[in-house]
N, CA, C and O atoms as a MOPAC input file, in Angstrom:
PM7 MOZYME 1SCF
protein

 N    105.10700 1    56.49100 1   104.08100 1
 C    104.42500 1    57.72300 1   103.76500 1
 C    105.46000 1    58.76500 1   103.34300 1
 O    106.51600 1    58.90600 1   103.96000 1
 N    105.12500 1    59.49100 1   102.27000 1
 C    106.05000 1    60.49900 1   101.75000 1
 C    105.91000 1    61.79700 1   102.53900 1
 O    104.82100 1    62.15900 1   102.98300 1
 N    107.03100 1    62.48400 1   102.70100 1
 C    106.92500 1    63.78600 1   103.37900 1
 C    106.14900 1    64.76000 1   102.51000 1
 O    106.15100 1    64.62500 1   101.28600 1
 N    105.49200 1    65.72900 1   103.10900 1
 C    104.73500 1    66.68700 1   102.31300 1
 C    105.66100 1    67.50100 1   101.41100 1
 O    106.79000 1    67.82900 1   101.77700 1
 N    105.16300 1    67.80900 1   100.25200 1
 C    105.93000 1    68.63100 1    99.32200 1
 C    106.00400 1    70.05900 1    99.85600 1
 O    105.06400 1    70.55500 1   100.47800 1
 N    107.13500 1    70.70800 1    99.60100 1
 C    107.19100 1    72.10100 1   100.04700 1
 C    106.12600 1    72.91200 1    99.32200 1
 O    105.90600 1    72.75100 1    98.12200 1
 N    105.48800 1    73.76600 1   100.06200 1
 C    104.40300 1    74.52900 1    99.44400 1
 C    104.96300 1    75.76000 1    98.74800 1
 O    105.91600 1    76.38400 1    99.21500 1
 N    104.35600 1    76.08700 1    97.63900 1
 C    104.70900 1    77.29900 1    96.90700 1
 C    104.22200 1    78.48300 1    97.71600 1
 O    103.16900 1    78.41200 1    98.35000 1
 N    104.97600 1    79.57200 1    97.70200 1
 C    104.44400 1    80.74800 1    98.39100 1
 C    103.18600 1    81.22200 1    97.67400 1
 O    103.12000 1    81.21800 1    96.44400 1
 N    102.20700 1    81.62300 1    98.44200 1
 C    100.95700 1    82.05100 1    97.82600 1
 C    101.13500 1    83.46100 1    97.29000 1
 O    101.77100 1    84.29900 1    97.92800 1
 N    100.57200 1    83.72000 1    96.11400 1
 C    100.68900 1    85.07900 1    95.57800 1
 C     99.94300 1    86.07400 1    96.46600 1
 O     98.94200 1    85.73200 1    97.09500 1
 N    100.43400 1    87.28400 1    96.50700 1
 C     99.76300 1    88.30800 1    97.29300 1
 C     98.39700 1    88.60900 1    96.69300 1
 O     98.25100 1    88.75600 1    95.47900 1
 N     97.39500 1    88.69700 1    97.57200 1
 C     96.02000 1    88.95900 1    97.15400 1
 C     95.77600 1    90.46300 1    97.14100 1
 O     95.85800 1    91.13300 1    98.17100 1
 N     95.47500 1    90.97700 1    95.94600 1
 C     95.19400 1    92.40200 1    95.78000 1
 C     93.70400 1    92.57800 1    95.53800 1
 O     93.13800 1    91.98200 1    94.62200 1
 N     93.08700 1    93.38400 1    96.35100 1
 C     91.68100 1    93.74500 1    96.18100 1
 C     91.66600 1    95.02600 1    95.35200 1
 O     92.11800 1    96.07500 1    95.81200 1
 N     91.14700 1    94.93700 1    94.13000 1
 C     91.15400 1    96.05300 1    93.18600 1
 C     89.74800 1    96.59000 1    92.99900 1
 O     88.85000 1    95.85000 1    92.59900 1
 N     89.54900 1    97.86300 1    93.28200 1
 C     88.24700 1    98.50300 1    93.07600 1
 C     88.41400 1    99.63100 1    92.06900 1
 O     89.12400 1   100.60400 1    92.32300 1
 N     87.75500 1    99.49200 1    90.92300 1
 C     87.82400 1   100.47600 1    89.84500 1
 C     86.50900 1   100.42900 1    89.08400 1
 O     86.10400 1    99.36500 1    88.61400 1
 N     85.83200 1   101.57900 1    88.95600 1
 C     84.51600 1   101.58600 1    88.32400 1
 C     84.56400 1   101.62000 1    86.80000 1
 O     83.56800 1   101.28700 1    86.15800 1
 N     85.67900 1   102.00700 1    86.20500 1
 C     85.79400 1   102.01500 1    84.74100 1
 C     86.15800 1   100.60500 1    84.27100 1
 O     87.20700 1   100.07300 1    84.63300 1
 N     85.27200 1   100.00100 1    83.45200 1
 C     85.46100 1    98.61000 1    83.02300 1
 C     86.79800 1    98.37300 1    82.32800 1
 O     87.48900 1    97.40000 1    82.63000 1
 N     87.16600 1    99.25000 1    81.40400 1
 C     88.41200 1    99.05600 1    80.66700 1
 C     89.62700 1    99.21700 1    81.56400 1
 O     90.58200 1    98.44700 1    81.45900 1
 N     89.60000 1   100.20700 1    82.44500 1
 C     90.71400 1   100.41800 1    83.36600 1
 C     90.83000 1    99.24300 1    84.32400 1
 O     91.93800 1    98.78700 1    84.60700 1
 N     89.69200 1    98.74200 1    84.83400 1
 C     89.71100 1    97.59600 1    85.75300 1
 C     90.32100 1    96.38400 1    85.05400 1
 O     91.13400 1    95.67500 1    85.64700 1
 N     89.93800 1    96.13800 1    83.79600 1
 C     90.47500 1    95.00000 1    83.05300 1
 C     91.98600 1    95.15500 1    82.84100 1
 O     92.73700 1    94.19200 1    82.99600 1
 N     92.42500 1    96.36000 1    82.48900 1
 C     93.84600 1    96.60900 1    82.27200 1
 C     94.64200 1    96.42700 1    83.56500 1
 O     95.69600 1    95.79100 1    83.56100 1
 N     94.14800 1    96.97400 1    84.65100 1
 C     94.84800 1    96.84200 1    85.93400 1
 C     94.88400 1    95.39400 1    86.40800 1
 O     95.89900 1    94.92900 1    86.92700 1
 N     93.77200 1    94.68400 1    86.22600 1
 C     93.71400 1    93.27100 1    86.61800 1
 C     94.73800 1    92.46000 1    85.84200 1
 O     95.48500 1    91.67400 1    86.42700 1
 N     94.77600 1    92.64600 1    84.52700 1
 C     95.71800 1    91.91400 1    83.67800 1
 C     97.16000 1    92.26100 1    84.04700 1
 O     98.00500 1    91.37200 1    84.15400 1
 N     97.43900 1    93.52700 1    84.23700 1
 C     98.78600 1    93.98100 1    84.58100 1
 C     99.25300 1    93.35000 1    85.88600 1
 O    100.36600 1    92.83000 1    85.96200 1
 N     98.41600 1    93.39400 1    86.90100 1
 C     98.80300 1    92.84800 1    88.20100 1
 C     98.87800 1    91.32200 1    88.18200 1
 O     99.75800 1    90.74000 1    88.81700 1
 N     97.96700 1    90.67100 1    87.46400 1
 C     98.00500 1    89.21000 1    87.36200 1
 C     99.29100 1    88.76100 1    86.66700 1
 O     99.92700 1    87.79700 1    87.09100 1
 N     99.66700 1    89.45800 1    85.60700 1
 C    100.91100 1    89.12300 1    84.89900 1
 C    102.13700 1    89.36900 1    85.78000 1
 O    103.17700 1    88.74000 1    85.58900 1
 N    102.01500 1    90.27400 1    86.73400 1
 C    103.11600 1    90.56000 1    87.65700 1
 C    103.14400 1    89.57100 1    88.82200 1
 O    104.00200 1    89.67600 1    89.69900 1
 N    102.21400 1    88.61100 1    88.84200 1
 C    102.23700 1    87.56100 1    89.84700 1
 C    101.30900 1    87.74100 1    91.03100 1
 O    101.38800 1    86.98500 1    91.99900 1
 N    100.43000 1    88.73000 1    90.97100 1
 C     99.48400 1    88.95100 1    92.06000 1
 C     98.18200 1    88.20000 1    91.79400 1
 O     97.80700 1    87.99100 1    90.64100 1
 N     97.50000 1    87.79800 1    92.85400 1
 C     96.14600 1    87.23500 1    92.75300 1
 C     95.20400 1    88.42600 1    92.92700 1
 O     95.18800 1    89.06100 1    93.98100 1
 N     94.42500 1    88.72300 1    91.89600 1
 C     93.60400 1    89.93100 1    91.89700 1
 C     92.13100 1    89.58600 1    92.05600 1
 O     91.59900 1    88.73200 1    91.34600 1
 N     91.48000 1    90.26000 1    92.99600 1
 C     90.03100 1    90.20200 1    93.14200 1
 C     89.53000 1    91.56000 1    92.65800 1
 O     89.71700 1    92.57500 1    93.32900 1
 N     88.88900 1    91.56800 1    91.48000 1
 C     88.45800 1    92.82400 1    90.86200 1
 C     87.00400 1    93.13700 1    91.22700 1
 O     86.11600 1    92.29400 1    91.10000 1
 N     86.79200 1    94.36400 1    91.68000 1
 C     85.46700 1    94.82200 1    92.09700 1
 C     85.09500 1    96.07000 1    91.31400 1
 O     85.96300 1    96.83900 1    90.90100 1
 N     83.77500 1    96.26900 1    91.11100 1
 C     83.30600 1    97.31000 1    90.20800 1
 C     83.13500 1    98.69300 1    90.81200 1
 O     83.16600 1    99.68000 1    90.07700 1
 N     82.95600 1    98.80300 1    92.11200 1
 C     82.69700 1   100.12900 1    92.67700 1
 C     82.88400 1   100.11500 1    94.19200 1
 O     83.27300 1    99.10800 1    94.78200 1
 N     82.59500 1   101.26400 1    94.80200 1
 C     82.75400 1   101.39300 1    96.23900 1
 C     81.83900 1   100.49700 1    97.04200 1
 O     82.20300 1   100.04700 1    98.12900 1
 N     80.63100 1   100.23000 1    96.51000 1
 C     79.71500 1    99.32900 1    97.21400 1
 C     80.30200 1    97.91600 1    97.29100 1
 O     80.28900 1    97.29300 1    98.35300 1
 N     80.82000 1    97.40700 1    96.15300 1
 C     81.39900 1    96.06100 1    96.14800 1
 C     82.62500 1    95.98600 1    97.04700 1
 O     82.82700 1    94.99600 1    97.75100 1
 N     83.44100 1    97.03000 1    97.02100 1
 C     84.61800 1    97.06100 1    97.88900 1
 C     84.18900 1    97.04100 1    99.35500 1
 O     84.75800 1    96.30400 1   100.16000 1
 N     83.20900 1    97.83300 1    99.69300 1
 C     82.69500 1    97.87300 1   101.05500 1
 C     82.13900 1    96.51500 1   101.47400 1
 O     82.40100 1    96.04400 1   102.58100 1
 N     81.37000 1    95.89100 1   100.58300 1
 C     80.80600 1    94.56700 1   100.87700 1
 C     81.90600 1    93.53300 1   101.09200 1
 O     81.82200 1    92.72800 1   102.01900 1
 N     82.93900 1    93.54600 1   100.24800 1
 C     84.02800 1    92.58300 1   100.38800 1
 C     84.72300 1    92.76500 1   101.73900 1
 O     84.97100 1    91.80000 1   102.46100 1
 N     85.02900 1    94.01900 1   102.06300 1
 C     85.69100 1    94.29200 1   103.34100 1
 C     84.84100 1    93.77000 1   104.49700 1
 O     85.36400 1    93.16100 1   105.43000 1
 N     83.52100 1    94.00900 1   104.43400 1
 C     82.62700 1    93.55800 1   105.50500 1
 C     82.58500 1    92.03600 1   105.61800 1
 O     82.27800 1    91.50500 1   106.68500 1
 N     82.89100 1    91.33100 1   104.52800 1
 C     82.83400 1    89.87000 1   104.53100 1
 C     84.17800 1    89.19700 1   104.80100 1
 O     84.28300 1    87.97300 1   104.71800 1
 N     85.20300 1    89.98200 1   105.12200 1
 C     86.49000 1    89.35700 1   105.40900 1
 C     86.45900 1    88.69700 1   106.78200 1
 O     85.63300 1    89.02600 1   107.63200 1
 N     87.36600 1    87.77100 1   106.97300 1
 C     87.44500 1    87.06100 1   108.24700 1
 C     87.75000 1    88.00700 1   109.39800 1
 O     87.34400 1    87.76000 1   110.53400 1
 N     88.46400 1    89.09000 1   109.10900 1
 C     88.76300 1    90.08000 1   110.14900 1
 C     87.46400 1    90.64000 1   110.72000 1
 O     87.36200 1    90.94000 1   111.90900 1
 N     86.46500 1    90.77400 1   109.82700 1
 C     85.17100 1    91.33800 1   110.22800 1
 C     84.14900 1    90.24500 1   110.54800 1
 O     82.95900 1    90.53300 1   110.67700 1
 N     84.60000 1    89.00200 1   110.67700 1
 C     83.71100 1    87.90400 1   111.03200 1
 C     83.09900 1    87.16800 1   109.85500 1
 O     82.22100 1    86.32700 1   110.05200 1
 N     83.53600 1    87.45900 1   108.64000 1
 C     82.98000 1    86.81800 1   107.45200 1
 C     83.83800 1    85.67200 1   106.94900 1
 O     84.83700 1    85.31700 1   107.57400 1
 N     83.44800 1    85.08700 1   105.81000 1
 C     84.13400 1    83.90800 1   105.29000 1
 C     85.31100 1    84.20300 1   104.34200 1
 O     86.07000 1    83.28600 1   104.02500 1
 N     85.48400 1    85.43800 1   103.88700 1
 C     86.49100 1    85.72900 1   102.87100 1
 C     87.85400 1    86.02800 1   103.48100 1
 O     87.96100 1    86.62800 1   104.55000 1
 N     88.89200 1    85.59100 1   102.77100 1
 C     90.25700 1    85.89300 1   103.20000 1
 C     90.50400 1    87.39100 1   103.05600 1
 O     90.10100 1    87.98400 1   102.05600 1
 N     91.14900 1    88.00500 1   104.02300 1
 C     91.44900 1    89.43000 1   103.89000 1
 C     92.50800 1    89.64400 1   102.81700 1
 O     93.34900 1    88.77400 1   102.59200 1
 N     92.47400 1    90.79000 1   102.15800 1
 C     93.47500 1    91.06300 1   101.13100 1
 C     94.82600 1    91.38400 1   101.75900 1
 O     94.90800 1    91.77100 1   102.92400 1
 N     95.88600 1    91.21500 1   100.96400 1
 C     97.21100 1    91.64100 1   101.39700 1
 C     97.41500 1    93.12000 1   101.08800 1
 O     98.24500 1    93.78800 1   101.70400 1
 N     96.63700 1    93.62300 1   100.11500 1
 C     96.73800 1    95.01300 1    99.70400 1
 C     95.44400 1    95.41400 1    99.02100 1
 O     94.81600 1    94.60000 1    98.34400 1
 N     95.04300 1    96.66700 1    99.19600 1
 C     93.88900 1    97.21400 1    98.48800 1
 C     94.39400 1    98.26200 1    97.50400 1
 O     95.16400 1    99.15100 1    97.86500 1
 N     93.95000 1    98.14300 1    96.26000 1
 C     94.22000 1    99.14200 1    95.22100 1
 C     92.86800 1    99.67500 1    94.80800 1
 O     92.03500 1    98.92800 1    94.29600 1
 N     92.63800 1   100.96400 1    95.02400 1
 C     91.30900 1   101.51100 1    94.79200 1
 C     91.34300 1   102.86500 1    94.11100 1
 O     92.20200 1   103.70400 1    94.38300 1
 N     90.37900 1   103.05300 1    93.21300 1
 C     90.10800 1   104.37300 1    92.68200 1
 C     89.53700 1   105.18600 1    93.84100 1
 O     88.94400 1   104.62200 1    94.76100 1
 N     89.71100 1   106.49400 1    93.80200 1
 C     89.14100 1   107.32400 1    94.85600 1
 C     87.67200 1   107.59000 1    94.57100 1
 O     86.81900 1   107.30600 1    95.41100 1
 N     87.36500 1   108.13300 1    93.39600 1
 C     85.98100 1   108.48600 1    93.06500 1
 C     85.30300 1   107.33800 1    92.33900 1
 O     85.65800 1   106.99200 1    91.21200 1
 N     84.31800 1   106.75600 1    93.01300 1
 C     83.53600 1   105.66100 1    92.43500 1
 C     82.08300 1   105.84500 1    92.84300 1
 O     81.79200 1   106.49200 1    93.84900 1
 N     81.16700 1   105.27100 1    92.05600 1
 C     79.75600 1   105.31200 1    92.46500 1
 C     79.57300 1   104.61100 1    93.80800 1
 O     80.27000 1   103.64400 1    94.11900 1
 N     78.64800 1   105.10200 1    94.57800 1
 C     78.35500 1   104.47600 1    95.86900 1
 C     79.19600 1   105.05300 1    96.96500 1
 O     78.79600 1   106.01100 1    97.62600 1
 N     80.35800 1   104.48200 1    97.16700 1
 C     81.26200 1   104.93400 1    98.22300 1
 C     82.63000 1   105.18900 1    97.61000 1
 O     83.05100 1   104.48300 1    96.69400 1
 N     83.31500 1   106.19200 1    98.11500 1
 C     84.65300 1   106.46100 1    97.60700 1
 C     85.64400 1   105.46700 1    98.19400 1
 O     85.37700 1   104.82800 1    99.21100 1
 N     86.77900 1   105.34900 1    97.54000 1
 C     87.82600 1   104.48300 1    98.05900 1
 C     88.26900 1   104.89200 1    99.44900 1
 O     88.58000 1   104.03600 1   100.27600 1
 N     88.30200 1   106.19600 1    99.71900 1
 C     88.72100 1   106.66200 1   101.04500 1
 C     87.67400 1   106.36000 1   102.10900 1
 O     88.02700 1   106.06500 1   103.25100 1
 N     86.39600 1   106.42900 1   101.75900 1
 C     85.34000 1   106.05800 1   102.71400 1
 C     85.45600 1   104.58500 1   103.09500 1
 O     85.30400 1   104.22200 1   104.26200 1
 N     85.72700 1   103.73900 1   102.09600 1
 C     85.84700 1   102.30700 1   102.38400 1
 C     87.10000 1   102.03000 1   103.20400 1
 O     87.09100 1   101.16500 1   104.08000 1
 N     88.17600 1   102.75900 1   102.92500 1
 C     89.39200 1   102.59200 1   103.71400 1
 C     89.13600 1   102.92000 1   105.18400 1
 O     89.58600 1   102.19700 1   106.07300 1
 N     88.42100 1   103.99800 1   105.43400 1
 C     88.08200 1   104.35400 1   106.81700 1
 C     87.23500 1   103.25700 1   107.45900 1
 O     87.44700 1   102.91200 1   108.62100 1
 N     86.27800 1   102.70500 1   106.70900 1
 C     85.44500 1   101.60000 1   107.19800 1
 C     86.30600 1   100.38300 1   107.52600 1
 O     86.13500 1    99.76200 1   108.57500 1
 N     87.23500 1   100.04300 1   106.62300 1
 C     88.09100 1    98.87300 1   106.81500 1
 C     88.94900 1    99.02700 1   108.06200 1
 O     89.09400 1    98.08700 1   108.84400 1
 N     89.51300 1   100.21100 1   108.24400 1
 C     90.34400 1   100.44000 1   109.42100 1
 C     89.52300 1   100.36800 1   110.69900 1
 O     89.97600 1    99.80500 1   111.69600 1
 N     88.32400 1   100.93000 1   110.68100 1
 C     87.45200 1   100.88800 1   111.85800 1
 C     87.08200 1    99.45300 1   112.22200 1
 O     86.87300 1    99.13600 1   113.39300 1
 N     87.00100 1    98.58000 1   111.20000 1
 C     86.64600 1    97.18200 1   111.44100 1
 C     87.85100 1    96.33700 1   111.83300 1
 O     87.69700 1    95.16800 1   112.18400 1
 N     89.05200 1    96.91900 1   111.77800 1
 C     90.24100 1    96.18100 1   112.17500 1
 C     91.03700 1    95.58500 1   111.03600 1
 O     92.01900 1    94.88200 1   111.27500 1
 N     90.64200 1    95.84600 1   109.80700 1
 C     91.38600 1    95.33800 1   108.65700 1
 C     92.58200 1    96.25000 1   108.43000 1
 O     92.42800 1    97.44400 1   108.17200 1
 N     93.76100 1    95.68000 1   108.52800 1
 C     94.94700 1    96.51200 1   108.33400 1
 C     95.80300 1    95.89600 1   107.24400 1
 O     96.40600 1    94.83900 1   107.42900 1
 N     95.84600 1    96.56900 1   106.11100 1
 C     96.69100 1    96.17200 1   105.00000 1
 C     97.07400 1    97.44600 1   104.25500 1
 O     96.39200 1    98.46400 1   104.37500 1
 N     98.14500 1    97.39700 1   103.49700 1
 C     98.52700 1    98.57800 1   102.73600 1
 C     97.45100 1    98.94100 1   101.71400 1
 O     96.72800 1    98.07700 1   101.21700 1
 N     97.36100 1   100.23100 1   101.41400 1
 C     96.38600 1   100.72400 1   100.44200 1
 C     97.08900 1   101.65700 1    99.47000 1
 O     97.82800 1   102.55800 1    99.86500 1
 N     96.83900 1   101.41600 1    98.18100 1
 C     97.30200 1   102.29100 1    97.11200 1
 C     96.05900 1   102.84300 1    96.44600 1
 O     95.15200 1   102.08400 1    96.10600 1
 N     96.00200 1   104.15000 1    96.25400 1
 C     94.83200 1   104.74700 1    95.60800 1
 C     95.22400 1   105.42200 1    94.30500 1
 O     96.35100 1   105.88000 1    94.12000 1
 N     94.23800 1   105.46300 1    93.40300 1
 C     94.37300 1   106.08600 1    92.09300 1
 C     93.31400 1   107.15800 1    91.96300 1
 O     92.19700 1   107.00500 1    92.45700 1
 N     93.67000 1   108.25200 1    91.29200 1
 C     92.65600 1   109.27100 1    91.04200 1
 C     93.04200 1   110.11900 1    89.84200 1
 O     94.20800 1   110.45800 1    89.63900 1
 N     92.03700 1   110.44800 1    89.06200 1
 C     92.22300 1   111.38200 1    87.94500 1
 C     91.85900 1   112.79100 1    88.37700 1
 O     92.12000 1   113.74800 1    87.64800 1
 N     91.25900 1   112.93300 1    89.55600 1
 C     90.74200 1   114.22500 1    89.99700 1
 C     91.20000 1   114.56700 1    91.41100 1
 O     90.39300 1   114.99900 1    92.23300 1
 N     92.47000 1   114.38000 1    91.69700 1
 C     92.93400 1   114.56000 1    93.07000 1
 C     93.29000 1   116.01200 1    93.35300 1
 O     94.17300 1   116.58900 1    92.72000 1
 N     92.58900 1   116.58200 1    94.30900 1
 C     92.94500 1   117.90500 1    94.78700 1
 C     93.73500 1   117.73600 1    96.08800 1
 O     93.86600 1   116.62100 1    96.59300 1
 N     94.25300 1   118.82100 1    96.62100 1
 C     95.08300 1   118.73600 1    97.82800 1
 C     94.28400 1   118.21500 1    99.02400 1
 O     94.83300 1   117.51000 1    99.87100 1
 N     93.00900 1   118.54900 1    99.10000 1
 C     92.16000 1   118.06500 1   100.19700 1
 C     92.04800 1   116.54100 1   100.17200 1
 O     92.12500 1   115.89200 1   101.21500 1
 N     91.86600 1   115.97100 1    98.97400 1
 C     91.77200 1   114.51400 1    98.82400 1
 C     93.10100 1   113.85700 1    99.18800 1
 O     93.12700 1   112.83500 1    99.87300 1
 N     94.19300 1   114.44400 1    98.72900 1
 C     95.51800 1   113.90100 1    99.04800 1
 C     95.77600 1   113.93200 1   100.55700 1
 O     96.34500 1   112.99200 1   101.11200 1
 N     95.35800 1   115.01300 1   101.21400 1
 C     95.54800 1   115.12100 1   102.65800 1
 C     94.69800 1   114.08100 1   103.39700 1
 O     95.15700 1   113.46700 1   104.36000 1
 N     93.46700 1   113.89200 1   102.94100 1
 C     92.60300 1   112.87200 1   103.55100 1
 C     93.23800 1   111.48700 1   103.41000 1
 O     93.18100 1   110.67900 1   104.33700 1
 N     93.83500 1   111.21900 1   102.26500 1
 C     94.50300 1   109.93400 1   102.04400 1
 C     95.70900 1   109.78800 1   102.97600 1
 O     95.93400 1   108.71600 1   103.53800 1
 N     96.47100 1   110.84600 1   103.13700 1
 C     97.63100 1   110.81100 1   104.04400 1
 C     97.18500 1   110.52000 1   105.48200 1
 O     97.79300 1   109.70800 1   106.17800 1
 N     96.12800 1   111.18900 1   105.90800 1
 C     95.62000 1   111.00200 1   107.26700 1
 C     95.19700 1   109.54700 1   107.48600 1
 O     95.38000 1   109.00100 1   108.57300 1
 N     94.63700 1   108.93100 1   106.45900 1
 C     94.20300 1   107.53200 1   106.55500 1
 C     95.36300 1   106.54500 1   106.41200 1
 O     95.17300 1   105.33900 1   106.57400 1
 N     96.55900 1   107.04600 1   106.11300 1
 C     97.72300 1   106.16500 1   106.03100 1
 C     97.89000 1   105.44700 1   104.70600 1
 O     98.48000 1   104.36800 1   104.65700 1
 N     97.38000 1   106.03000 1   103.63200 1
 C     97.52600 1   105.42000 1   102.31100 1
 C     99.01000 1   105.27300 1   101.98400 1
 O     99.78900 1   106.20000 1   102.20400 1
 N     99.40000 1   104.11600 1   101.46200 1
 C    100.80300 1   103.84400 1   101.14700 1
 C    101.29400 1   104.64100 1    99.94400 1
 O    102.42800 1   105.12100 1    99.92700 1
 N    100.42500 1   104.77900 1    98.93200 1
 C    100.80200 1   105.51800 1    97.72000 1
 C     99.55300 1   106.12200 1    97.10000 1
 O     98.47300 1   105.53300 1    97.14400 1
 N     99.71600 1   107.30300 1    96.52600 1
 C     98.62300 1   107.99900 1    95.84400 1
 C     99.11500 1   108.25400 1    94.42600 1
 O    100.03200 1   109.04800 1    94.21500 1
 N     98.50600 1   107.58000 1    93.45300 1
 C     98.94500 1   107.67900 1    92.06200 1
 C     97.91300 1   108.41900 1    91.22500 1
 O     96.70800 1   108.21700 1    91.37500 1
 N     98.40400 1   109.27300 1    90.34700 1
 C     97.52100 1   110.02100 1    89.45400 1
 C     97.24600 1   109.22500 1    88.19400 1
 O     98.12600 1   108.54700 1    87.66400 1
 N     96.01100 1   109.31700 1    87.72100 1
 C     95.63800 1   108.73300 1    86.42400 1
 C     95.85300 1   109.79400 1    85.35700 1
 O     95.66400 1   110.97800 1    85.63600 1
 N     96.23300 1   109.42300 1    84.17300 1
 C     96.56400 1   108.04700 1    83.77900 1
 C     97.86600 1   107.60800 1    84.44400 1
 O     98.82300 1   108.37500 1    84.54600 1
 N     97.87700 1   106.36800 1    84.88800 1
 C     99.01800 1   105.85700 1    85.63700 1
 C     99.92100 1   105.04700 1    84.70900 1
 O     99.44800 1   104.27600 1    83.87400 1
 N    101.20400 1   105.23600 1    84.87100 1
 C    102.18200 1   104.41600 1    84.16900 1
 C    102.15000 1   103.03900 1    84.83000 1
 O    102.28500 1   102.93700 1    86.04900 1
 N    101.97500 1   101.98800 1    84.04300 1
 C    101.79400 1   100.64800 1    84.60800 1
 C    103.03000 1   100.14300 1    85.34500 1
 O    102.91000 1    99.39100 1    86.31200 1
 N    104.21400 1   100.54900 1    84.89600 1
 C    105.43500 1   100.16000 1    85.60600 1
 C    105.49400 1   100.84800 1    86.97100 1
 O    105.90700 1   100.24300 1    87.96000 1
 N    105.08200 1   102.10700 1    87.01800 1
 C    105.03300 1   102.84100 1    88.28600 1
 C    104.00600 1   102.18900 1    89.21300 1
 O    104.25100 1   102.05200 1    90.41200 1
 N    102.86500 1   101.79100 1    88.66400 1
 C    101.83300 1   101.12200 1    89.44800 1
 C    102.36000 1    99.82200 1    90.05800 1
 O    102.21300 1    99.59400 1    91.25900 1
 N    102.97000 1    98.97800 1    89.24000 1
 C    103.49100 1    97.70400 1    89.74500 1
 C    104.53800 1    97.93900 1    90.83100 1
 O    104.54900 1    97.24400 1    91.84700 1
 N    105.40900 1    98.90900 1    90.61800 1
 C    106.43200 1    99.21400 1    91.61900 1
 C    105.79600 1    99.70300 1    92.92200 1
 O    106.22700 1    99.31100 1    94.00600 1
 N    104.78100 1   100.55200 1    92.82100 1
 C    104.10700 1   101.07000 1    94.01800 1
 C    103.40000 1    99.95100 1    94.78000 1
 O    103.43700 1    99.91800 1    96.01000 1
 N    102.75900 1    99.03900 1    94.05600 1
 C    102.06900 1    97.91500 1    94.69400 1
 C    103.08000 1    97.00000 1    95.38300 1
 O    102.87000 1    96.58000 1    96.52100 1
 N    104.18400 1    96.69200 1    94.68500 1
 C    105.21100 1    95.84100 1    95.29500 1
 C    105.78800 1    96.48400 1    96.55700 1
 O    105.94400 1    95.82700 1    97.58700 1
 N    106.10100 1    97.77900 1    96.45900 1
 C    106.69200 1    98.48200 1    97.59900 1
 C    105.71200 1    98.54200 1    98.77700 1
 O    106.10000 1    98.30400 1    99.92100 1
 N    104.46300 1    98.85500 1    98.50000 1
 C    103.45600 1    98.92300 1    99.56500 1
 C    103.27100 1    97.54800 1   100.20700 1
 O    103.16300 1    97.44300 1   101.42900 1
 N    103.23600 1    96.49600 1    99.38700 1
 C    103.06600 1    95.13900 1    99.91900 1
 C    104.26600 1    94.75100 1   100.77300 1
 O    104.11000 1    94.16000 1   101.84100 1
 N    105.45700 1    95.08400 1   100.30100 1
 C    106.68400 1    94.77100 1   101.04900 1
 C    106.69400 1    95.52900 1   102.37700 1
 O    107.02700 1    94.95400 1   103.41400 1
 N    106.33900 1    96.79300 1   102.35300 1
 C    106.33600 1    97.60500 1   103.56700 1
 C    105.25500 1    97.14100 1   104.54900 1
 O    105.41400 1    97.27200 1   105.76300 1
 N    104.14300 1    96.59100 1   104.00800 1
 C    103.03900 1    96.14900 1   104.85300 1
 C    103.17200 1    94.75300 1   105.37600 1
 O    102.38600 1    94.33300 1   106.22600 1
 N    104.18000 1    93.99500 1   104.87400 1
 C    104.37400 1    92.61600 1   105.31900 1
 C    105.05000 1    92.58300 1   106.68100 1
 O    105.94200 1    93.38300 1   106.96400 1
 N    104.61100 1    91.64000 1   107.53100 1
 C    105.26700 1    91.53000 1   108.82100 1
 C    106.72300 1    91.11100 1   108.65300 1
 O    107.02900 1    90.29400 1   107.78400 1
 N    107.60700 1    91.64400 1   109.45200 1
 C    109.03000 1    91.28000 1   109.38200 1
 C    109.23800 1    89.91000 1   109.98700 1
 O    108.56800 1    89.53900 1   110.95100 1
 N    110.18800 1    89.14000 1   109.40800 1
 C    110.45400 1    87.80000 1   109.96700 1
 C    111.16100 1    87.87500 1   111.29300 1
 O    111.45700 1    86.84200 1   111.89400 1

């Protein structure tokens, strides 16, 4: 019998919530090309549903390694879902994007422990760097 082949490291799973179709497609492509496994969701409701279905919350879905979310979306905001995820015990780094961020929104994000708050339009290199840094900071130390 042959020994098992060494397994490839699994790409980090990014849960992406963005209600603008073109922006979601661009972010998905950018992150996929950077080596991330992206689960793209259309709005706050889908993000909330995904979080509720993670294994952390008793569901069948693998929890994400990182959440990248727009703040203002139909249904539920990215910050509302983040609060829900934390209350349910899901702990992963979160990067948020917003075209309409006021100081109150930024403070709410800080209180929730958001890893990075990026303004739209976002530079894609800055986005990739922020996602990598947040994922690295959120990974358990060996």
